[in-house]
C-alpha positions, 0 to 999 in steps of 0.5 A, spaced: 182 385 123 181 385 131 186 389 135 189 384 140 188 388 146 181 387 144 182 379 144 185 379 151 180 384 154 173 381 151 175 374 150 169 371 152 165 377 148 169 375 142 167 367 143 160 368 143 160 372 137 164 367 133 159 362 136 154 366 132 158 365 125 158 357 127 165 357 130 167 351 134 170 351 141 176 347 137 177 353 133 176 358 139 183 356 140 186 361 135 184 366 140 189 363 145 195 362 140 194 370 138 195 371 145 201 367 146 205 370 140 203 377 142 206 375 149 212 372 145 213 378 141 213 383 147 218 379 151 222 380 144 221 386 144 223 387 151 230 384 150 231 387 144 231 394 148 235 391 154 241 389 149 240 395 145 241 399 151 247 395 153 250 395 146 249 403 147 252 404 154 258 399 151 259 404 145 260 410 149 264 406 155 269 404 149 270 411 147 271 414 154 276 408 155 281 409 148 281 416 151 284 414 158 289 410 154 285 403 157 286 400 150 285 393 153 279 394 157 276 397 151 277 391 147 274 386 152 268 391 151 269 391 144 268 383 144 262 383 148 259 388 143 260 384 138 257 378 141 251 383 143 250 385 136 250 378 134 244 376 139 241 383 137 241 380 129 238 373 132 232 377 136 231 381 130 229 375 126 225 372 131 222 378 133 220 379 126 218 372 125 214 372 131 210 379 128 209 375 122 206 369 125 202 373 130 199 377 123 197 371 120 193 369 126 189 375 126 188 375 119 184 368 120 179 371 125 173 374 122 169 380 125 166 379 131 158 380 130 154 385 133 149 383 138 143 384 132 146 379 128 142 372 129 145 365 130 145 361 124 149 357 119 146 358 112 142 364 108 136 360 111 137 363 118 137 370 116 132 375 119 127 378 114 128 385 117 122 388 113 118 384 108 115 386 102 108 390 103 103 387 099 102 381 094 108 379 090 107 381 083 103 375 079 105 376 071 101 370 069 104 364 066 106 368 059 111 372 063 118 371 060 125 371 065 130 377 062 135 372 058 129 372 053 126 378 054 134 381 052 134 376 046 127 378 043 129 386 044 136 385 042 138 388 049 144 383 051 148 378 047 150 372 052 153 368 046 157 374 043 160 375 050 162 367 051 165 368 044 169 374 046 171 372 053 167 367 056 161 365 060 159 371 065 161 377 061 155 379 057 155 384 051 149 390 053 147 393 046 142 398 043 137 400 048 140 395 053 146 399 054 142 405 054 138 403 060 145 400 064 148 407 063 141 410 065 141 407 071 149 408 073 147 416 072 141 415 076 145 412 082 150 417 082 146 423 082 141 420 088 148 419 091 151 426 090 144 429 092 145 425 099 152 429 100 157 423 097 163 425 093 164 422 087 170 418 085 173 415 079 178 411 082 183 405 079 179 398 077 186 394 079 189 395 086 196 392 089 196 387 094 196 392 100 190 395 098 186 388 097 189 386 104 187 392 108 179 391 106 179 384 107 178 381 100 186 378 102 187 373 104 180 371 106 177 371 098 184 371 094 180 365 090 175 369 088 179 375 085 182 376 078 190 376 079 195 380 075 201 376 077 206 379 073 205 386 076 202 382 083 195 387 081 188 385 083 182 386 079 177 390 083 171 386 086 168 392 088 169 399 088 169 399 096 177 396 095 180 403 092 175 407 095 176 406 102 184 405 102 183 413 100 185 414 107 190 408 109 195 410 113 192 417 115 190 420 121 184 424 120 181 430 123 175 429 128 172 435 125 173 432 118 169 426 120 164 423 116 168 421 110 163 420 104 164 417 098 161 415 092 164 411 086 162 407 079 166 401 077 166 395 073 167 389 079 170 383 077 169 376 081 171 369 079 165 366 083 169 359 082 164 353 082 158 357 080 153 353 076 146 352 074 139 355 073 141 360 079 147 363 075 143 363 068 143 370 064 144 376 069 143 372 075 151 372 077 157 375 072 164 375 072 164 382 070 159 387 072 157 394 074 156 397 081 155 404 084 158 404 091 157 408 097 162 408 102 163 412 109 169 413 114 165 415 120 166 416 128 165 410 132 159 413 136 155 415 130 156 409 125 150 405 127 146 411 126 150 412 119 148 405 118 141 406 119 141 413 114 145 408 108 140 403 109 134 408 108 138 410 102 138 404 099 131 403 100 129 410 097 133 408 090 128 401 090 122 405 091 123 410 086 125 404 081 118 401 083 121 394 085 118 389 090 124 389 095 125 386 102 131 387 107 134 381 110 139 381 117 144 377 115 145 371 120 152 369 123 154 364 118 152 368 112 155 375 114 162 377 110 169 376 114 169 383 115 163 385 117 159 386 124 153 387 121 150 387 114 143 388 111 141 385 104 136 388 100 132 383 095 128 384 089 123 380 086 123 377 080 116 376 077 118 371 071 123 367 075 118 367 081 124 368 086 128 373 090 135 376 087 140 380 092 141 387 089 145 390 095 148 389 102 149 395 106 155 393 112 158 396 118 165 394 119 166 397 126 174 398 126 176 391 123 178 395 116 181 401 119 185 397 124 188 393 118 188 400 114 191 404 120 186 409 119 185 413 125 182 420 127 185 424 133 180 425 138 179 431 143 183 427 148 189 428 143 189 421 142 188 417 136 182 413 135 180 408 130 175 410 125 169 406 123 168 404 115 161 402 112 159 400 105 153 399 101 151 397 093 147 403 091 146 399 087 149 393 083 146 393 076 145 385 073 139 383 078 137 390 078 136 390 070 134 383 070 128 385 075 127 391 071 125 387 065 122 382 068 117 386 072 115 391 067 113 387 061 107 388 058 104 385 051 106 392 048 114 392 051 117 393 057 116 400 060 121 404 063 120 406 070 118 414 070 125 416 074 130 413 069 126 416 063 129 423 063 136 418 063 134 413 057 130 418 053 125 413 051 119 410 055 118 403 053 122 398 049 119 395 044 
């Protein structure tokens, strides 16, 4: 969530950034509505303060008048105080209503894209930040997509998942389940070696947590909602992990905070149909290892580069063909200031599959979360938050199966063999 003072002071900069997201001039009017609502909020606050001061003064005078035997004068002031209190109650209701209106308006404004974000409206406008070195892998005409390989080697049963729950909930089995577990162990160990503290957090969160990281109200329709308890199944471990320091003032010396967590991820993905979602390409439940950092604002883009390097290192060790995209304004997530997507090449499907997003949210999340640090100047400042998938498992699994298929079976990358306990699936 943007800060109102930032909107007041940098309105032109914000307009330039939101145009990268495809916002029209008409839509920009919400910025003026925010400023006007904040003006009303401030005016009501001032009026409340003045009225409360009068109530306090009159209350003190009433006591003095009664002590002096001036009961009639005291009763006149008592009537005035009763009038003031009634007005104060009305002002308080107006203040709360205006504050809620202001918050609702602020929730509708996405983060301002960084200067590096290219303008554009769809994923076709994303920039290739780092392209594949060498040629795309050619597996030949006999290459099978991962869903056929999964059936052939009895690694994943999609039909049983449909029977148990529905489409998008596969059942991993045998060496498929062991490969899945091996990837999780590998990703977590790599994160631990990079200095991330491993967490095991809840897989459901309350409404305040979902709102704090920006899933609500922007992605309400994409989340599974347990209505009786008003809990939400997490779409990513980013949500509970980033909420670790909600409403806290951190010591500057304690920054950065570096966390990693493995979790299942639940996404309704409403309206997702067709060949692009076949097999593991898009699921309603999948597993992912996440890395999250809360950092000093002066270092956040340096940290972003390091997080990109961490994810890139994972793909290199898995020996998967990949490229890195810098997302354009129209494809940028609501809460992000700058995002890099990693894609691996599916040799059998002959298409790129997104496997990770690494983002800097600057103060957008921390403002909602009231997550601050106390600086050397003695003042409280918002931290910058960042996160990245390191990595999401389904499309990594799909790419591993497809790109490593041979006439003798599916060869396991060297780096995973100590975790799987086998070198080949045949």
